[in-house]
C-alpha positions as a Markdown table, in Angstrom:
| # | Residue | x | y | z |
|---|---|---|---|---|
| 1 | Met | 0.0 | 0.0 | 0.0 |
| 2 | Thr | 1.4 | 3.4 | -0.9 |
| 3 | Thr | 1.1 | 6.5 | 1.2 |
| 4 | Ser | -0.6 | 9.8 | 0.2 |
| 5 | Leu | 0.2 | 13.1 | 1.8 |
| 6 | His | -2.9 | 14.8 | 0.4 |
| 7 | Gly | -4.7 | 16.3 | 3.2 |
| 8 | Val | -1.9 | 16.0 | 5.5 |
| 9 | Val | 0.8 | 18.3 | 4.0 |
| 10 | Pro | -0.2 | 21.2 | 1.8 |
| 11 | Ala | 3.1 | 21.0 | -0.1 |
| 12 | Ile | 6.6 | 19.6 | 0.4 |
| 13 | Ile | 9.7 | 21.6 | 1.4 |
| 14 | Asp | 12.8 | 19.8 | 0.2 |
| 15 | Thr | 15.8 | 20.7 | 2.4 |
| 16 | His | 18.6 | 19.4 | 0.2 |
| 17 | Ile | 19.1 | 20.0 | -3.4 |
| 18 | His | 22.0 | 21.1 | -5.7 |
| 19 | Gln | 22.0 | 23.4 | -8.6 |
| 20 | Trp | 24.9 | 23.7 | -11.0 |
| 21 | Asp | 26.0 | 24.6 | -14.5 |
| 22 | Pro | 29.3 | 23.4 | -15.5 |
| 23 | Phe | 29.4 | 25.5 | -18.7 |
| 24 | Ala | 28.6 | 28.9 | -17.0 |
| 25 | Thr | 30.0 | 28.5 | -13.5 |
| 26 | Pro | 33.4 | 27.1 | -12.1 |
| 27 | Arg | 32.7 | 23.5 | -11.2 |
| 28 | Glu | 34.9 | 20.4 | -11.0 |
| 29 | Ala | 33.0 | 18.9 | -14.0 |
| 30 | Ser | 33.6 | 22.1 | -16.1 |
| 31 | Arg | 36.6 | 20.7 | -17.8 |
| 32 | Leu | 35.0 | 17.4 | -18.8 |
| 33 | Ala | 31.5 | 18.7 | -19.4 |
| 34 | Pro | 32.2 | 19.8 | -23.0 |
| 35 | Leu | 33.4 | 16.4 | -23.9 |
| 36 | Tyr | 30.3 | 14.8 | -22.5 |
| 37 | Arg | 28.1 | 17.2 | -24.4 |
| 38 | Arg | 29.7 | 16.3 | -27.7 |
| 39 | Ala | 29.8 | 12.5 | -27.2 |
| 40 | Pro | 27.8 | 11.3 | -24.0 |
| 41 | Arg | 27.9 | 7.6 | -25.0 |
| 42 | Leu | 31.6 | 7.6 | -25.6 |
| 43 | Phe | 32.1 | 9.5 | -22.4 |
| 44 | Glu | 30.2 | 6.9 | -20.4 |
| 45 | Arg | 32.2 | 4.1 | -21.9 |
| 46 | Leu | 35.4 | 6.0 | -21.1 |
| 47 | Leu | 34.2 | 6.7 | -17.5 |
| 48 | Pro | 36.6 | 4.2 | -15.9 |
| 49 | Val | 39.5 | 5.9 | -17.6 |
| 50 | Leu | 38.3 | 9.5 | -17.1 |
| 51 | Leu | 37.3 | 9.3 | -13.4 |
| 52 | Pro | 39.1 | 7.4 | -10.4 |
| 53 | Arg | 37.2 | 4.7 | -8.7 |
| 54 | Pro | 36.0 | 6.8 | -5.8 |
| 55 | Lys | 34.3 | 9.4 | -8.0 |
| 56 | Arg | 32.8 | 6.7 | -10.3 |
| 57 | Glu | 31.2 | 5.0 | -7.4 |
| 58 | Leu | 29.9 | 8.4 | -6.1 |
| 59 | Val | 28.1 | 9.4 | -9.4 |
| 60 | Leu | 27.5 | 6.1 | -11.2 |
| 61 | Thr | 27.0 | 8.0 | -14.4 |
| 62 | Ala | 28.2 | 11.4 | -15.7 |
| 63 | Gln | 24.7 | 12.2 | -17.0 |
| 64 | His | 23.6 | 14.3 | -14.0 |
| 65 | Val | 26.9 | 15.9 | -13.0 |
| 66 | Ala | 28.3 | 16.8 | -16.4 |
| 67 | Arg | 25.1 | 18.6 | -17.5 |
| 68 | Pro | 23.5 | 21.7 | -16.0 |
| 69 | Tyr | 20.9 | 21.0 | -13.3 |
| 70 | Leu | 18.8 | 24.2 | -12.9 |
| 71 | Pro | 15.4 | 25.1 | -11.6 |
| 72 | Glu | 13.5 | 23.9 | -14.8 |
| 73 | Asp | 15.3 | 20.5 | -14.4 |
| 74 | Tyr | 14.4 | 20.3 | -10.7 |
| 75 | Ala | 10.8 | 21.3 | -11.6 |
| 76 | Arg | 10.5 | 18.4 | -14.1 |
| 77 | Asp | 11.7 | 15.9 | -11.4 |
| 78 | Thr | 9.5 | 17.2 | -8.6 |
| 79 | Ala | 6.4 | 17.1 | -10.8 |
| 80 | Glu | 6.4 | 13.4 | -10.0 |
| 81 | Thr | 5.3 | 13.9 | -6.4 |
| 82 | Leu | 1.7 | 14.7 | -7.4 |
| 83 | Glu | 1.3 | 11.1 | -8.7 |
| 84 | Ala | 3.6 | 9.6 | -6.1 |
| 85 | Val | 2.2 | 11.2 | -2.9 |
| 86 | Gly | -0.6 | 13.5 | -4.0 |
| 87 | Val | 1.0 | 16.9 | -3.2 |
| 88 | Pro | 3.6 | 19.2 | -5.0 |
| 89 | Val | 7.0 | 20.3 | -4.0 |
| 90 | Glu | 6.7 | 24.0 | -3.0 |
| 91 | Ala | 10.2 | 25.1 | -2.1 |
| 92 | Ala | 13.8 | 23.8 | -1.8 |
| 93 | Val | 16.9 | 24.5 | 0.2 |
| 94 | His | 20.1 | 24.7 | -2.0 |
| 95 | Val | 23.1 | 23.2 | -0.3 |
| 96 | Gln | 26.6 | 24.1 | -1.4 |
| 97 | Ala | 27.7 | 22.1 | -4.4 |
| 98 | Gly | 31.4 | 22.2 | -5.2 |
| 99 | Trp | 31.9 | 25.8 | -6.4 |
| 100 | His | 35.5 | 26.0 | -7.5 |
| 101 | Gly | 36.0 | 29.8 | -7.7 |
| 102 | Pro | 38.1 | 31.5 | -4.9 |
| 103 | Asp | 35.0 | 33.3 | -3.5 |
| 104 | Gln | 32.5 | 30.8 | -2.2 |
| 105 | Ser | 29.9 | 33.6 | -1.7 |
| 106 | Ala | 29.8 | 33.8 | -5.5 |
| 107 | Glu | 27.8 | 30.5 | -5.6 |
| 108 | Thr | 25.2 | 32.2 | -3.2 |
| 109 | Ala | 25.0 | 35.2 | -5.4 |
| 110 | Trp | 24.6 | 33.1 | -8.6 |
| 111 | Leu | 21.7 | 31.3 | -7.0 |
| 112 | Glu | 19.8 | 34.6 | -6.7 |
| 113 | Thr | 20.0 | 34.9 | -10.5 |
| 114 | Leu | 18.2 | 31.6 | -11.3 |
| 115 | Pro | 14.5 | 31.5 | -12.2 |
| 116 | Phe | 13.2 | 29.7 | -9.2 |
| 117 | Gly | 9.4 | 30.2 | -8.7 |
| 118 | Ala | 8.9 | 31.1 | -12.4 |
| 119 | Ser | 6.2 | 29.3 | -14.4 |
| 120 | Gly | 5.0 | 27.3 | -11.3 |
| 121 | Arg | 8.5 | 26.0 | -10.3 |
| 122 | Pro | 9.4 | 25.4 | -6.6 |
| 123 | Val | 10.8 | 28.6 | -5.0 |
| 124 | Leu | 14.2 | 28.8 | -3.5 |
| 125 | Ala | 13.5 | 29.0 | 0.2 |
| 126 | Ala | 17.1 | 29.0 | 1.7 |
| 127 | Val | 20.8 | 28.8 | 0.8 |
| 128 | Val | 23.3 | 26.8 | 2.7 |
| 129 | Gly | 26.8 | 27.9 | 1.5 |
| 130 | Asn | 30.4 | 26.8 | 1.9 |
| 131 | Ala | 32.9 | 28.1 | 4.4 |
| 132 | Asp | 35.9 | 26.4 | 6.1 |
| 133 | Pro | 35.8 | 27.3 | 9.9 |
| 134 | Arg | 39.6 | 26.8 | 9.9 |
| 135 | Asp | 40.1 | 29.8 | 7.7 |
| 136 | Pro | 41.0 | 33.0 | 9.5 |
| 137 | Gly | 38.8 | 34.8 | 6.9 |
| 138 | Cys | 35.7 | 32.6 | 7.6 |
| 139 | Gly | 33.8 | 35.4 | 9.4 |
| 140 | Asp | 34.4 | 37.8 | 6.4 |
| 141 | Leu | 33.2 | 35.1 | 4.0 |
| 142 | Leu | 30.0 | 34.5 | 6.0 |
| 143 | Asp | 29.3 | 38.2 | 5.9 |
| 144 | Ala | 29.8 | 38.1 | 2.1 |
| 145 | His | 27.2 | 35.2 | 1.8 |
| 146 | Leu | 24.8 | 37.1 | 3.9 |
| 147 | Arg | 25.2 | 40.2 | 1.6 |
| 148 | Ala | 24.7 | 38.1 | -1.5 |
| 149 | Ser | 21.4 | 36.7 | -0.4 |
| 150 | Glu | 18.7 | 37.4 | 2.3 |
| 151 | Arg | 18.0 | 33.6 | 2.0 |
| 152 | Phe | 21.5 | 32.6 | 3.4 |
| 153 | Arg | 20.8 | 30.4 | 6.4 |
| 154 | Gly | 23.8 | 28.2 | 7.1 |
| 155 | Val | 27.0 | 26.5 | 6.2 |
| 156 | Arg | 28.0 | 23.2 | 5.0 |
| 157 | Phe | 31.7 | 22.2 | 5.1 |
| 158 | Met | 32.2 | 18.7 | 4.1 |
| 159 | Thr | 34.6 | 16.7 | 6.3 |
| 160 | Thr | 34.1 | 13.1 | 5.1 |
| 161 | Trp | 37.2 | 10.9 | 5.3 |
| 162 | His | 37.4 | 7.2 | 5.0 |
| 163 | Pro | 40.3 | 4.8 | 5.7 |
| 164 | Asp | 39.5 | 2.9 | 2.5 |
| 165 | Arg | 41.4 | 4.8 | -0.2 |
| 166 | Gly | 38.7 | 3.5 | -2.7 |
| 167 | Val | 36.1 | 5.6 | -1.0 |
| 168 | Leu | 35.8 | 9.3 | -1.9 |
| 169 | Asp | 37.1 | 11.8 | 0.7 |
| 170 | Trp | 36.1 | 15.5 | 0.8 |
| 171 | Ile | 38.9 | 16.4 | 3.3 |
| 172 | Asp | 42.5 | 15.4 | 3.2 |
| 173 | Glu | 42.9 | 14.3 | 6.8 |
| 174 | Pro | 40.8 | 12.7 | 9.6 |
| 175 | Gly | 39.6 | 14.4 | 12.7 |
| 176 | Val | 39.1 | 17.8 | 11.2 |
| 177 | Met | 35.9 | 18.6 | 13.0 |
| 178 | Thr | 37.6 | 18.2 | 16.4 |
| 179 | Ser | 40.7 | 20.0 | 15.6 |
| 180 | Pro | 41.5 | 23.1 | 17.6 |
| 181 | Ala | 41.4 | 25.3 | 14.5 |
| 182 | Phe | 38.0 | 24.1 | 13.4 |
| 183 | Leu | 36.4 | 24.3 | 16.8 |
| 184 | Arg | 37.8 | 27.8 | 17.4 |
| 185 | Gly | 36.8 | 29.1 | 13.9 |
| 186 | Phe | 33.3 | 27.6 | 14.3 |
| 187 | Ala | 32.5 | 30.6 | 16.6 |
| 188 | Ala | 32.1 | 32.7 | 13.4 |
| 189 | Ile | 29.1 | 30.5 | 12.5 |
| 190 | Ala | 27.7 | 30.4 | 15.9 |
| 191 | Glu | 27.9 | 34.1 | 16.4 |
| 192 | Arg | 25.9 | 34.8 | 13.3 |
| 193 | Gly | 23.1 | 32.5 | 14.3 |
| 194 | Leu | 23.7 | 30.2 | 11.3 |
| 195 | Thr | 23.0 | 26.5 | 11.0 |
| 196 | Phe | 25.7 | 24.0 | 10.2 |
| 197 | Asp | 25.0 | 21.0 | 7.9 |
| 198 | Ala | 27.5 | 18.2 | 8.9 |
| 199 | Tyr | 28.4 | 15.7 | 6.2 |
| 200 | Val | 30.4 | 12.9 | 7.7 |
| 201 | Tyr | 30.7 | 9.2 | 7.3 |
| 202 | Ser | 29.3 | 6.9 | 10.0 |
| 203 | His | 32.6 | 6.4 | 11.9 |
| 204 | Gln | 33.0 | 10.2 | 12.3 |
| 205 | Val | 29.6 | 10.7 | 14.1 |
| 206 | Pro | 31.6 | 11.1 | 17.4 |
| 207 | Glu | 33.1 | 14.2 | 15.9 |
| 208 | Val | 29.7 | 15.7 | 15.4 |
| 209 | Val | 29.0 | 15.0 | 19.1 |
| 210 | Thr | 32.0 | 16.8 | 20.1 |
| 211 | Leu | 31.1 | 19.9 | 18.0 |
| 212 | Ala | 27.5 | 20.0 | 19.0 |
| 213 | Gln | 28.4 | 19.9 | 22.7 |
| 214 | Glu | 31.1 | 22.6 | 22.3 |
| 215 | Tyr | 28.4 | 24.8 | 20.6 |
| 216 | Pro | 25.0 | 23.8 | 22.2 |
| 217 | Asp | 23.1 | 26.8 | 21.0 |
| 218 | Thr | 23.9 | 26.2 | 17.2 |
| 219 | Thr | 21.7 | 24.0 | 15.2 |
| 220 | Ile | 23.7 | 21.2 | 13.6 |
| 221 | Val | 22.0 | 19.3 | 10.7 |
| 222 | Leu | 23.2 | 15.8 | 10.1 |
| 223 | Asp | 23.2 | 15.0 | 6.3 |
| 224 | His | 22.3 | 11.8 | 4.6 |
| 225 | Tyr | 22.3 | 9.6 | 7.8 |
| 226 | Ala | 26.1 | 10.2 | 8.2 |
| 227 | Pro | 26.2 | 7.4 | 5.5 |
| 228 | Pro | 27.4 | 4.1 | 6.7 |
| 229 | Val | 29.4 | 3.5 | 3.5 |
| 230 | Gly | 28.5 | 0.3 | 1.9 |
| 231 | Val | 25.6 | -0.7 | 4.1 |
| 232 | Cys | 23.6 | -1.5 | 0.9 |
| 233 | Gly | 26.5 | -3.1 | -1.0 |
| 234 | Pro | 30.3 | -3.3 | -1.2 |
| 235 | Met | 32.1 | 0.0 | -1.7 |
| 236 | Gly | 35.7 | 1.1 | -2.4 |
| 237 | Arg | 38.5 | -1.4 | -2.4 |
| 238 | Ser | 37.6 | -3.4 | 0.8 |
| 239 | Thr | 34.5 | -1.8 | 2.5 |
| 240 | Ala | 31.5 | -3.9 | 3.3 |
| 241 | Arg | 32.4 | -6.9 | 1.3 |
| 242 | Ser | 30.3 | -9.3 | 3.2 |
| 243 | Asp | 26.9 | -9.6 | 4.9 |
| 244 | Gly | 28.7 | -9.9 | 8.2 |
| 245 | Glu | 30.6 | -6.7 | 7.6 |
| 246 | Arg | 27.5 | -4.9 | 6.7 |
| 247 | Arg | 25.7 | -6.0 | 9.8 |
| 248 | Asp | 28.6 | -4.9 | 11.9 |
| 249 | Leu | 28.6 | -1.6 | 10.2 |
| 250 | Leu | 24.9 | -1.0 | 10.7 |
| 251 | Ala | 25.2 | -2.0 | 14.4 |
| 252 | Arg | 28.0 | 0.5 | 15.1 |
| 253 | Trp | 26.0 | 3.2 | 13.2 |
| 254 | Arg | 22.9 | 2.6 | 15.2 |
| 255 | Asp | 24.8 | 2.9 | 18.5 |
| 256 | Asp | 26.5 | 6.2 | 17.3 |
| 257 | Ile | 23.4 | 7.8 | 15.9 |
| 258 | Ala | 21.6 | 7.0 | 19.1 |
| 259 | Gln | 24.3 | 8.6 | 21.2 |
| 260 | Leu | 24.3 | 11.6 | 19.0 |
| 261 | Ala | 20.5 | 12.1 | 19.1 |
| 262 | Gly | 20.4 | 11.5 | 22.9 |
| 263 | Ser | 23.3 | 13.6 | 24.0 |
| 264 | Cys | 23.0 | 16.6 | 21.6 |
| 265 | Pro | 19.5 | 18.2 | 21.6 |
| 266 | Asn | 20.8 | 20.8 | 19.1 |
| 267 | Val | 21.3 | 18.2 | 16.4 |
| 268 | Val | 18.6 | 17.5 | 13.8 |
| 269 | Ala | 18.8 | 14.8 | 11.0 |
| 270 | Lys | 17.8 | 14.8 | 7.4 |
| 271 | His | 16.0 | 11.9 | 5.8 |
| 272 | Ser | 18.1 | 12.7 | 2.8 |
| 273 | Gly | 20.2 | 10.6 | 0.5 |
| 274 | Leu | 18.0 | 7.5 | 0.6 |
| 275 | Ala | 19.2 | 6.6 | -3.0 |
| 276 | Phe | 22.8 | 8.0 | -2.4 |
| 277 | Pro | 25.2 | 5.7 | -4.2 |
| 278 | Thr | 27.6 | 6.1 | -1.3 |
| 279 | Leu | 25.3 | 3.7 | 0.7 |
| 280 | Gly | 26.3 | 1.0 | -1.8 |
| 281 | His | 23.4 | 1.4 | -4.3 |
| 282 | Arg | 24.6 | 0.0 | -7.6 |
| 283 | Glu | 21.4 | -0.8 | -9.5 |
| 284 | Arg | 19.7 | 2.0 | -11.4 |
| 285 | Gly | 15.9 | 2.3 | -11.5 |
| 286 | Leu | 15.1 | 1.1 | -8.0 |
| 287 | Thr | 11.3 | 0.9 | -7.3 |
| 288 | Arg | 9.5 | 2.5 | -4.5 |
| 289 | Gln | 9.3 | -0.8 | -2.7 |
| 290 | Gln | 12.8 | -1.8 | -3.3 |
| 291 | Leu | 14.2 | 1.4 | -2.0 |
| 292 | Ala | 12.0 | 1.4 | 1.1 |
| 293 | Glu | 13.1 | -2.1 | 1.9 |
| 294 | Arg | 16.8 | -1.2 | 1.6 |
| 295 | Val | 16.8 | 1.9 | 3.7 |
| 296 | Ala | 14.2 | 0.9 | 6.2 |
| 297 | Pro | 16.8 | 0.3 | 8.9 |
| 298 | Leu | 18.2 | 3.8 | 8.5 |
| 299 | Val | 14.9 | 5.5 | 8.3 |
| 300 | Glu | 13.3 | 3.8 | 11.1 |
| 301 | His | 16.2 | 4.1 | 13.6 |
| 302 | Thr | 16.8 | 7.8 | 12.8 |
| 303 | Thr | 13.1 | 8.5 | 13.3 |
| 304 | Glu | 13.0 | 6.5 | 16.6 |
| 305 | Val | 16.1 | 8.3 | 18.2 |
| 306 | Phe | 15.5 | 11.9 | 16.9 |
| 307 | Gly | 11.8 | 12.0 | 17.3 |
| 308 | Pro | 9.3 | 13.9 | 15.2 |
| 309 | Asp | 10.5 | 17.4 | 15.9 |
| 310 | Arg | 14.1 | 16.8 | 14.8 |
| 311 | Leu | 13.7 | 15.4 | 11.3 |
| 312 | Leu | 13.7 | 16.9 | 7.8 |
| 313 | Phe | 13.2 | 15.7 | 4.3 |
| 314 | Gly | 15.9 | 16.2 | 1.6 |
| 315 | Ser | 16.0 | 14.7 | -1.8 |
| 316 | Asn | 19.7 | 15.1 | -2.5 |
| 317 | Phe | 18.8 | 15.6 | -6.2 |
| 318 | Pro | 20.3 | 15.3 | -8.6 |
| 319 | Met | 22.9 | 13.1 | -6.9 |
| 320 | Asp | 20.4 | 10.4 | -6.1 |
| 321 | Lys | 19.0 | 10.5 | -9.5 |
| 322 | Ser | 21.5 | 8.1 | -10.8 |
| 323 | Val | 19.7 | 5.4 | -8.7 |
| 324 | Thr | 16.1 | 6.3 | -8.9 |
| 325 | Ala | 13.4 | 9.0 | -9.6 |
| 326 | Tyr | 12.3 | 11.8 | -7.4 |
| 327 | Gly | 8.8 | 10.4 | -6.9 |
| 328 | Val | 10.3 | 7.1 | -5.8 |
| 329 | Val | 12.4 | 8.7 | -3.1 |
| 330 | Val | 9.6 | 10.8 | -1.7 |
| 331 | Gly | 7.1 | 7.9 | -1.9 |
| 332 | Ala | 9.5 | 5.4 | -0.3 |
| 333 | Leu | 10.1 | 7.8 | 2.6 |
| 334 | Ala | 6.4 | 8.6 | 3.1 |
| 335 | Asp | 5.6 | 4.8 | 3.1 |
| 336 | Leu | 8.2 | 4.2 | 5.8 |
| 337 | Leu | 7.1 | 7.1 | 7.9 |
| 338 | Ala | 3.3 | 6.5 | 7.6 |
| 339 | Gly | 3.1 | 4.4 | 10.7 |
| 340 | Gly | 4.0 | 7.4 | 12.8 |
| 341 | Gly | 0.8 | 9.2 | 11.7 |
| 342 | Pro | 0.0 | 12.5 | 10.0 |
| 343 | Asp | 1.8 | 14.7 | 12.5 |
| 344 | Leu | 5.2 | 13.0 | 11.8 |
| 345 | Leu | 4.6 | 13.3 | 8.0 |
| 346 | Arg | 3.7 | 16.9 | 8.3 |
| 347 | Lys | 6.7 | 17.8 | 10.4 |
| 348 | Val | 9.2 | 15.9 | 8.3 |
| 349 | Phe | 8.0 | 17.0 | 4.9 |
| 350 | Arg | 7.3 | 20.6 | 5.8 |
| 351 | Asp | 7.0 | 22.1 | 9.3 |
| 352 | Asn | 10.5 | 21.2 | 10.7 |
| 353 | Ala | 12.1 | 22.7 | 7.6 |
| 354 | Arg | 10.3 | 26.0 | 8.3 |
| 355 | Ala | 11.6 | 26.0 | 11.9 |
| 356 | Val | 15.3 | 24.9 | 11.2 |
| 357 | Tyr | 16.0 | 27.1 | 8.3 |
| 358 | Arg | 13.8 | 30.0 | 9.5 |
| 359 | Leu | 11.8 | 30.0 | 6.3 |
C-alpha cells in the first residue's frame, strides 16, 4: 500500500538539493562537461579511464553531473510527487555544491539569478553555502554570503574521510571537526546564528557529538544519515564486502546515531540521500518498494532516536537521480514514515524545515 500526503501536507519543502551549470560557473565537471556534451555515449564508456574509482562510485553515471541542473530540471523531477504522494513540492533549500571559484559567496550570489518560482516551479527557500571554519577569513566570507542573499541560512563544510582509499574523501585528513582550528573558527558561524550541515561518514559521528556539545546553541543538521558507507552493498577497495561486515557496520552506526541524538538536542537529522550511491546502491531504476526495503533500517532508527521534531526531508537531487526517480524517493520515505501518523509526516515534509532554516 502506498502513502498519500494529500490532506496531511499542503506542499513539500525539500531541504537538500543542488544546482549547477558546469558551462557557466566554475565546477569540477567544467573541464570534462564539453566532452560529455559532444559525445555522451563515448564519455560513459570511457568513465573508468576519465574518473578514478571513488568518483565513479559516487556518481555512477556522468549524466547528472556533467550537464546543468537548474530550476527547470528540478521542476521536471519534482512534478512526479503529485502522482507519487498527492502533493507538490513548494520550495527547496540549496546546499553548497562544489563551487570551484576563489570566492565561495559567488555561488550564493549566482543562485539569486536563477528563475526559481517562475512558471510554477518550486521557490528557493534558503541557501546553505560553503565556508571553512579553519580559515581565519571565515567570518568575512560568511558576511559576504549574507550580503549576497537574504536567503542565506547556514553553512556546510564537508569533512568526510574514510580509511579505505577507494572511498571518496572530501577532506584530506581525519579528525578535522575536532581540531582546535575548526572548533575555534566555528564561533564565526555560531555568532551569526547560522546553522551547520554536517556531512560525515558513520565512523565520524563522534566528531559531530564533540562539535555539538562545544556549541550547544547552534543547530547542527546531520546530512544523509552520516552514511554508513557500503551498508547496501560493497564500496571502495575493501569496504562492506560481506553480509557480516554490513551487519557490523549497521550495528555501530545505530549505536553512534543513538548517542548523537540522545546527548545533543541541538542536532537534527535529514531523511536525505536515501538513494545516495555512497550507501552501496549500484542498480539503477530502483522501485519505491525496493528502495523502502533497503533503507528501512536507516529511516526507522533515525526516526526513533531523533523523534518527530528533529527530522527533515531532503531529496539530495540530482545526486540520487542516478539510482532512482524523485517520486520514488519521496514515496518510499512517506511509506516508511506513515506508521508514525500524520503529525510526523507533516513535520518531516514541511514544518520542521520552516523552523530549522527559518523560512
